[in-house]
Residue, then its C-alpha position, 0 to 999 in steps of 0.5 A: m319426605t321434607i323440604a327440609l332439604v332432602l338430598t342424595t347425600t352419602l358417605l364414600q362409605p355407601c359406595l358399595l364396593d362396585r369397581r366402577c364406583l370406586v374408579n369413579a370416586v378415585e376420579l372425583n377425588t383428584p382435584s383436576h383444576f389444580p395445575d400440579s394433578s397428574v394422570n399417573n398419580n390418578a391411575n396409581y390412586a385408582n389402581a390402589a383403590l381396585s386392589a382394595t376392593n379385591r380384599l373387601f367383601v362387606g360394609f361402606i368403604p370409609t370417607a377419606g381422600p382429598i376434597e375436590d375443589a379444596t386443598c385439604d382432605v376429608e380426614q383432616l376436616e373431621s379431625a379438626n371438627d371432632s377435636q375442637l370446632h364442633v363442641i364450641l359451635a354447639e354450645l355457641m349455638t345455644t347462647a341467646f344471641f345465636r339463637s335468636f334469628a329474625v326471619d319472614l316467613n310470610q313472604g309470598c311466592p315470586l311465581q304467582g303462576w305456579s300453582k298446585n295443578s300446573k304442569k308448566t316448568y319452572k322456566e316457563t313460570l319464570n318467563e310469565e313473571l318476567g314477561k313484563t321486563k324480559s323474557l327467557n325465549e326458547e332459544e335462550m333457555e334450551p342451549e343454556c341447560a343443554g336441554g337438547l342433547p345430541d345423539t339422543d332418542p326423540d323421546a328422551e327426558p331433557a338432560c337439565s331436568v330433575d329425576l324425581g323417582e316414583k316413590d320418593g321424588f329423589p332429585f338425583g338419578k344414577k346416570a346423567t350428563s353435565p347440565f352445564n355440558p352435554k358432552q361432558k361426563l358427569a362428575a361426582s360434584t355436578p348435579i344430575v337432572r332429568d325432567t323439566t316438567v313439574n308434574e301434577p302432584s297428588q294432594e299428599e305427595e306434593f304440597e300436603c304437610s302429612g307430618n307422618k300422621e301414622e307416627l304421631d299422637d292424635d292430639a299432637p301438633p303439625l310438625c310443620s309448624l314452629a314452636t311458639d312460645d307455649s309449645q310444650t317442645n320448647p326446651f327454653s323458657k316461654n320466650p326465646f330469652d332467658s331474662a324477664a327483661l328481655q322477654s318484655i322488650s321481646a314481646k313489645l317488639q313483636s306486638t308493636h314494633t315500638w321502642q322506648s329509646e334509641s339504644q334499646q332499638k340498636t340492641f334489638d335491631w334484628a331487622r336492619p337491612s343486611d345490604p342495599v338491594v341493587e336491581k341495576l347498578e347505574e355504573p357497573c364497571d369502574e374505570s378500569g373496566d372492573l365491577p366496583k368493589t362493593f358489587w357482592l354487598d347485596m348477596c343477602s337482598r333476596i332473604k327478605t324481611g317485612d311485616g311478617m318479620s318475627i324473632v325465632n329460637l333456632q334451638a327450639n325449632p331444630e331441622r327434622n323431619t316434618g313429613y312435607n314433600g318439597t321436591h318441586i322446590w328442589n326441582a326449581i332451585y336445580q333447574e335455576n343453577c342449571l343455567a350456565l354461568d358463562g353463557s355456553s352450553d358447549a364448554p365443559m362446567c366452569y369452576e365458578e359454576r361447579v362452586l355454586y352447585r357444590l354449595l346448594s348440593g351441600l346444603h341439600t346434603s345437610t339437611t337430609l341427614s338432619i332428617a335421617k338423624n330426626y325422622y321418628p317424633p315422639s310418640k306415645k302410642k309408638g313408645r318414643v319419648n324422644w325423636e329417634p333416627n331412621p338409619q334405613y332411610f339414611i341407607d336408602k337415600f345414600a347407598d348409590s351416591p357417595e359423591h354428594l357428602r363430598n359436596l357437604h365436605f366442601s361446603y364446610v371447607v368454604l364456610l371455614r375459609a370465610l370464617k378465617k377471613a372474617a375472624p379479625f372483625l368477629y373476634n371484636y364484634e359487640i354481642k349485645t342482647g341485654d343479658i350480660l352474662d349470656d352475652e359474656m359466655a357467647t363472646i368467649l365462645l366466639r373468640r375461642l372459636l376464632d383463637s389463633t390456636i384454633l386457626r393454626s392447628c386446623h390451618d389446612v382446613f381453614t384455608a383449604f378452599d381459595e376464593n381467588l381461584m374464581f372469576k380469573d378469566k378476565e374476558s368473562s369475569i364480569r358476566l360470571q360474577e353477574n350471572f353468579k350473583g343473579v342465580f344466587h338471588n333467584v335461588s333465594s327467592i324460591l324459598d318464599c315458595v315453600q309451604c312448611q314454615q319449619c322448612k322454610l326457616h331452616g332453608k332461609m336461614a341457611m341461604l342467608g348464612y351462604g350469602t354472608a359467606l360469599k360476601i366475605l369471600f368476595l369483598p375487600e377486607d376493609i369493607i367486611p365490618m361495615s357489610l354484615s349485619r347482626n342477622e347475618i352473622v347469626a345465620f352464618l354461624n349457625t350455618i357453619a354449626k349445621m355443617s359441623e353436626s351433619v359431618r358427624e351425623v354421617r358417622e352416627l347413622t352409619q354406626l347405627y345401621w351396622a349396630t343391627h345389620t350385617r349386611l347392606e340391605r335397602s327397605d325395598g328388600s333389595q341388596d348389593a350383589v357386590g362382595m356380599v357373603e353370608n356368615s351364618l356363624a357370625s349372624s347366629a352368634g349376633l355379632n356386629a359385623v363392622e365391630l367384628l371386623d375391625a377388631a379382627v383387622g385391629a389385631v392383625s395390624s398390631l401384631a404386624r406392627q410389633g414384628l410378631i408375624d410376618g408380612t406374608a402372614e399378615a397378608k393372609l389374615i387380612q384376606q381372611a378376615f375380609g373374607r370373614q372367616p368363621e374361625l378368625m372372626v370368633l377368635a377376634k370377638h373373644y380374644g381381639s383385646d388380648l393380643h397374647k392369647f389371639l396370637s397364641f391361638l392363631p396356628n387353631v385358625d390356620s396351621q400354616i400361620v408362622v408366629n414369631s416367638d413371644n419374647d419379641e413383644p416389646d418390654a415397654i411402650v413409652i408415651g411421650t418424646g421429651l427428655a423423660g421419655l427419652a431417658a427411659t427409652l435409652n436405659i431400656l434400650d441399653r439394657g438389651g430391652k425392646v421398646v415401642l416409643i410413641e409421639k403424638e406430634h411430628r417431632m420429638g423433643g416436647n417442651s424439654n427442647k425448649a429448655s435454656s438455662g440448665i440442669n442442676a446437679c450436685c457434684p460433692q467432688n467439685s469443692t470449687y463452689g462449696d456445694f453439698l447435698d443438704s444445701f441443694r436439698d434444703d433449697t429445693a424443699r425450701s422452694a417446695g414449701q409446704s407441699a415438699q414430699l421429702e422422699l421424692i426430693d432426696t431421690l431428685v437430689g441424690n441422683s443429680e450427680s449420676a444424672v449429669q454424668w449419664l448425659k455427658n457421658r452416655v448421651g454425649v452432651d457438653l455440660s462444662v459451664l456452671s452457673q447459679l440460678g435464682g433460688h439456689r445458694h450455690k453454683r449448680t447449674h450445668r450447661p453447654q459452652s454453646g448451644m442451648v441445653g435443652a436442644e443440645i440434650i434432645y438432639n444427642i439422645q434421640r440420636a441415640v435412641k433412633s440408633y436402635e431402629k435398624s435392629g428392631m429393638v425400638q419402634i418409634l411412632m410419630d403422629t400417633r396418639v394414645t387414646s386409652l390404656i388396655k388393662n386385664d382382669d387383674g387390673a394391670v396395665v398391659g398396652v394401649q389403644a392408639v390412633s395413628t395419623t401418619k400420611g393423613k390417614n387415621e389407623t387404630l392400633s392396639i399394642m401390648a407390653p407388660n409396661v407402659v411409661l407415662a412422659t407426656g408432659g403437663f397441661a399448662s397450654d390447654r385452655s379449653p372448656g373443661s380443661y385441668l387448667e379451668q378446673y384448678r386454676p381458672e384465674l391463670m386461663r388468659m395468661p400467656a404460657t411457654a409450653g407448647e400447644f401440645s401440653t394438654g394433659d393427655g397422660i394425666t387423663l390416661g392415668t386417671s382413667v385407670g384409677a391414678g390418683l392425682v396430687d398438687m393439681e392446683k400448683v401451676q407455676v408461673h414463671p416471671t419472665g417470658w419474652v414479649d416479642p414487639a412484633d407479635p405482643s398479644n400472642p399467647g405463646k411466649v419464649l422463655a427467658g430463663e433464669l440464666m438471663r438474670g443469673v448472669g446479671g439481668i436486672l428486672i426494672n418496672r415501668e417507673g423505671k425502678r428495681f423491685c425485687n431480688e433477681l435471683g429469688t425464686r420463681a414464685y418470689v420474683t413472680d409475687k413481686m411482679f404481680s404486686q406491682n398491681p395494687l389490688y393484688a398487692e393488697t389481696k394477692k389475688w390475680n384478677v382474670t381480666n387484668e392486663d398482663p403486666t410488662f417489665s424490662l430485662i436489662l443486661s449489661s455488656s459483661a453480663a451478655a458476654n456470660a450468656k453469649k449464646h443466649v443473647d445472640h439467640y434472643l437477638n436473632k429472634g428480635l426479642l432482645m435490642k442492643v442499645e449504646g449508652v444509658n440515654a439509648l436505653a432510657k429512649w427505648m424504655n421510654l423513660p426519663v434518662a435521670t430515672v434510669k440512670s439513678t437506677l443503675q448507679e444505685y445497683q452499682r453501690n448495692a453490688k459494691e456493699s454485696k447487699d440490697v434492700w431486697g436481700k440480694t448478696s451475689f451481683a454479677g454482670v454489673p454495668q461498667e462505671d461509664l454508663e454513657h458508654e456502656v452496651f446494653y442489651a434490653g427486652t421486655v418480659t411478662p409472667v408466663l404459665h410454665y410448668c405444672m407441679g401437679g400430675l399423677t401420684i407416684d412413689k420415688h420409684g416411678n410407679v403410678l399410685d391409685e387414689h389409696k396410694n397402691i401401685i397400679p402394675g404395669l403403670h409408670a410415670a416420669g417428668e411433668v405428667s407426675g406430681g409431687v416432686h416439686g411441691d408449691n414451686r419448681l426451682g429452675g434447672n430442676s425439670l431437666l434433672e427430674c426427667t433424667v433422674y425419674g426417666t433413668i430410675v424407670g428405664q433401669k427397673i423394668p424387667i428385660k425379657q431374655r432373647n436370642s442374639i440381640k445385637q447391641n447398637s453402637f454408634d461410631v462417629n469414626t466410621a465414614s465412607k470415603k469422602l469425595e472432593l466437594p464441589k464449590i458453591t457460590m452465594e449465587e448458586l446458594g440463594e436458588h436453593n431457597s424453598d421448603d422443598d429445596c433448603w440449602i444452608a451455609i454453616n461455617g463454610k460448608v453447605y448442607d442440604l436440610t430439606e428433609f431434616a427440616e420437618e424432624h428438627p426438634a424446634g420445628p421446621e420454620s427455623i430451618r427454612e427461614l435460613a433457605g438460601k442463606d449463610g445460616t452460621e450465626a443462627f446456627e451457633a447461637v443455638h447448637s455446637e458444631k457437633v449436631l452436624e456430624d450426622f450431615d454430609p456437606v453437599g458443597i464448600m462456600i467460595 
């Protein structure tokens, strides 16, 4: 046992299928303090849980569901932790700054009368210590702890005590009432307490640090001691620091506490008081009657440092089992927390009391997990080289109390909320140890942790706790705050009574981390920067990392246990009696119970999802799986990964199981719903095929939805502009440079006309406007007369694909991430493994099909450590991007996992023009200012007010000219990652803007373009002299008349009118942005994925940005949508289609409609009432539409819909869409 904080934690897993336990867990998971919780919902949840109990027979219940007192659930927290937070935190804690913690382990115990042989309670001892100033008399003490419960036996144990247990001193029993209210039933988040008397401990049980002597070598050092500089267990150098200079300074600090300079002292100011020790406020309240805003400054004042202060390397002293029994310490801590904060023992536990208890319990939980994970020390006589876990200890401690893991989750959420609030301060915090490289690494990692992309992607987790719900009762607010802080101070002081140095170290570090988090949460934001010390920041981040690790340890220890057990057994030999059945066949075969059950259920689920078994068969097979039916278990063991054979053998398990025909298996699985994936899918469907379409995001479209310039196509029969295939081919090859693959380019160009015709005729997109983009010698870029080309194409094609859903020919799985590809013995790809997060639940899927199409896009937005961007183009890591946050190279990873080759991975296109939003200039995500803006006549001007390039040049050319405004780049042609992003002005005349009206209106609506009248106003906007700007524009007018300029420009559209004083300009700021990845999986002209030796990987295809080689060194504008359409169509047309019986071809008849009823008249006032996310009405062209449900499905995201709720959105709508988009929506009224 150890103080290293041994608590009864568990997962909701060890709740052990007991009906009562399930109901209690359901009650726990209902956030009762929120006003929208309903009894009916609770009942439904409980019934669902009990229904599940009837089907389950073994194993832990997976941890799931909402976290009480927070607004997120366990799945969201674990997903955020696994996907991003844990890896960053773990690496951050290894840096010198964060692994070095200043602590005084020699502070005396404040309870001097509390000796080994004392039977006094903590409060009796506390009374003696406080007797000279203030005594807690019996009348004050007992009611607050609810010590005397009504209607109890005379010899009943006091309710405020802690049940130590006869064997292990475990502080939680199985039944109790709340220590804050004797009438309140114990919720899972309340402490369970029993005995206020600290029994006389034996020398070994209570205070001795035995260190698990039987597990240690004879010459092993005591486990309670800290790893010193000479310790062989220190994985670092002989000093907590890696540099010789730091070693010397640190040694001087510890020996003399003297400094060579003031700057040196500031660098190593470990022991600066974190906050003033406020014994008594002279004026506890301000004029309003509230506590002063500095009230929380001294939260950490009881974590004291004195002459015994030393700097400890936390990495060299990890938390683990020391053999120390600290139950007397936890006894005192929980008794101290037992004081009713609101002064009432009769009222239910208040919210503030519950928060404080759950934080202490979460800390206790976290440490218990560390002990279980690092239980057995290295030992030669035991044959152990490293620390090893004790899964049985984990089960013994956690099998009966799943509620305490919820307190761990809750504590983690509270800390993350504090991290988000402190993010603005911490992002710019100066990390300084003297090791420049290590400090830079720490800064990068800390900023990565605080990056807006992580905070946004994990928004539900970082904002799940709301500190504003605390201390809201004005009548009791001051008393509650004072008591809350007082209890926290007392608990902090108790840690000095710990006699194990390792345990005291981690206890004090975590309490300092908690105190820092609470300071951040309760202090006004403007005080935070001046209130946090270096040591508090170190403790705060380490405590967050501690919780992050604990969340993972729950899963790891569970898996370790079930890898060697088929039933739940405790070390005392007892077993759980509910739902346990023998499976002699499984046992004799040595099967892993959980993995076996998972294989069976997963296979059945996959068959049902694909329609290969009906609902009756699914229910029966699931029942047999949880019943451990031997034949089904054996079938799952040997054929669970091969659904073809699993399905064919099912009748041998149960002759009454009816399986559908094998020809119902999909012909293809398409991963990704951008244009490439949708084009492949629609072609397969139109040929009578069946498709499973998978998308990891919540909406379709990907980056294709953002395309604005157009789609290229050479149509020789249109001789108006003199275009021909060889010209298009040459332009594309010239842009591709030395990396050009002519076979792929010929395929792209040769199929361009048919691709555009297919989009027009089959998909129904207007592409009647023709324009010339940069890098093209002719007009060949097609776009709609109204609306953005990407949005128009995606909207129409996804509608065509969805029209097949009712027939069952397409199954669309949103919020589903493919985790791996499945290969058969011949090396062919025959399916995928995926995880669906629909409705917040993680569900593992196995889907089989003879063909898999990767259409997952590129990797331009993945700036995480080890990303493809960091591997191949590290100098671009800080550059903003136009690609969505989902562009992380998933398909490339999937392809390479089965041997696919890569090509041109270093070819990452930097687009010259991404809009800089004046309202958020530092946002790494930019809106693209497409080639169209330059094609219609946009002029680029640098900060000196001069033109510097041919605006119609290729993207690579224009970008190079932009970067060359930096003298060092102009000389070396290498971009320094530390350089400031260059910005330029993009200017359109009134005639240029008229030729791109939809785009200009859209950008004006977003605030990215500014309309200015006259050259004087333009110069003012540019912050340049009028003469400079006027001279540049006049020179451009002269070049246009001569049809050439010094940069080789020969086509001049949208030239400003002669009278510059009265010309209307549209101006915006642009910067180079990451836009497209030319590199990716190696493919041939048929879309087959090739391995590293250029051999076809059977069953695997790719289309779109996930593939490489099509564009070579640089992609021409307008060729992206073309590539997606051409290669998506090629793949969709070549995949073999099975013969099916009477498959009905879907058709979409826009003329079929029910009889229209007369629509009600709606006023602007009435429209304005429907202005929320849950009630979103928008007026468009005189009609009112209810777009509440559509908002989440909107390809461009719900924000652009919801910001128009309750308003007339005609202008914003027409800037992006054509009126045809509204054909799928019935108006709810007409505006008057």
